[in-house]
Steps between C-alpha positions, in 0.01 A plus 500: 500500500392339169727216362468411123681290252764687321370384159401834327208342310331316787145637543519483881836692495337769283223534756744521783697773326189688439399491866844610607481793258164609646595462868842640602486320840536173331844331455526285190735207512571313169586134572677255279282207404721218599618663818126519592464126417783408744394741760150343484616154565736625781207682666274197473762287682535763779863583426668803668674744273789270400667400178383194295589350169186582300402297189237694311380321183202639305391627161543885518641753746648839424873507582708784633698486174180563294493138379229238570621271785367168601782247567659664798722414796510782751668558835216670666357644823203730570685816409738410219590238241791410277454312180774244507399249229250490217422318169668636194293764320315415176314755274114494518388598152167678512505507876157387632439318170785269563344405837173382335656366181746272676634357167696821477685411814570146368652664192700747702658236710576275199645807323712587798627140519546394132481832314305510170588131452216410740263516205649175374456309814297180454228568766131555466509847657734628226296335223198699621663838510345777266836606332368837399403583863839373617696716249313810638587404860866433403524850349339647820772324710787604270386862494387510857150615416244448781715228655518556881746267672387249752657261747174329584479137602131495417593572130747206505214263604293653213779448254563136601126432484496645151818324374335174624195582289270493795376860471575780255240761604350544844144581606581582866814591699731203569309260267820382309693438829200322660463271208874421500484415865191264425710306259761397759581122506759416770802307378867455585646757256762746623440882475589691187825706496519880542767757588548736789740781413624782710481832326589824691425357855167353383423134405329454167319170416529406136254238383602442134619138601158430634322603176764315293458175689116524501520535120727186475250305722219607272705395188557163679124475534508500878156526668387851606438371851866391519620851376261688730626301797871563408426867456330541832774318697748722308329822628504364853864392468586850374335665811694260725837566341455874501385527866788276608739737323339804677499331834875428470554869413265665759452237774120554468307171571144623443351464155170669406312374197232724334338594168246348267729225377486336850132430435654201323463234774746262352776761485427633842498155670824391312672831596386486854618144558844556337566814702388333817751227428773767472402639847332823388218661693227545225235764500191430280148636473219316677241766557603789271491442126848430347391684178426867474199470739773506791684807372297744705611342824865540399437862396339583832786355701765691285285815574491421876880476506544827291716766667 
């Protein structure tokens, strides 16, 4: 059996498919990226094949609907998963380009929140936008040209870092998010607001309120450390609220946290403590990487339980 990520463009997946083509005795099993993340943390914690509430937050993972996932809540075991909640989709103009040029993500979230009026906002990020470049991106969004949809939490961290004028282009993966975390200054502020809406039996998290309130904090000249702290506790609060909703619905008390976003120590610790307080049993990575370095374990376990 060869397990591989279902993303059609992954180099490793292409190799796997080629091997399967050449050897008819091989069984190929495409695995969903975030299911593999959750399976990985379950396996590391020696779980039997049982259902958990999986929180998989990362930058990019190919979804079964053909979109790019990354802000996912799953009900998952070793054989199956159900996507029960996710971040609302945004377009990713230029695909990979938007991941390195994170200012695009800042623009997209401001555009989603304020419409074209965001260009008149009195914040440094907007003042530094190359209007000609933005006009091209706006056209791409309107005409749906090279704009894959993403529900990625990693991209939200990138966008917030950019809007706060911390980082507009990255030199390595996760740089904007890391620099945002480094700015944290603890304070007594309350979390930002957001919405959880139920649409066709699935919960959608809408974060326009978070973006709006961050902008107002910037206009009020609040310190970046203050904003970063508020944003981080908001994401932790969001996880807590959603998993409590899901526990009430399913009676599942185990929560598995995986994905590159949980390399953020502040977020992981804050989330762990708040879920512990709520009486959850929490599964986290201690030996296996929480980022894509741990995916292969999850894939292997999914393959082991294949029927």
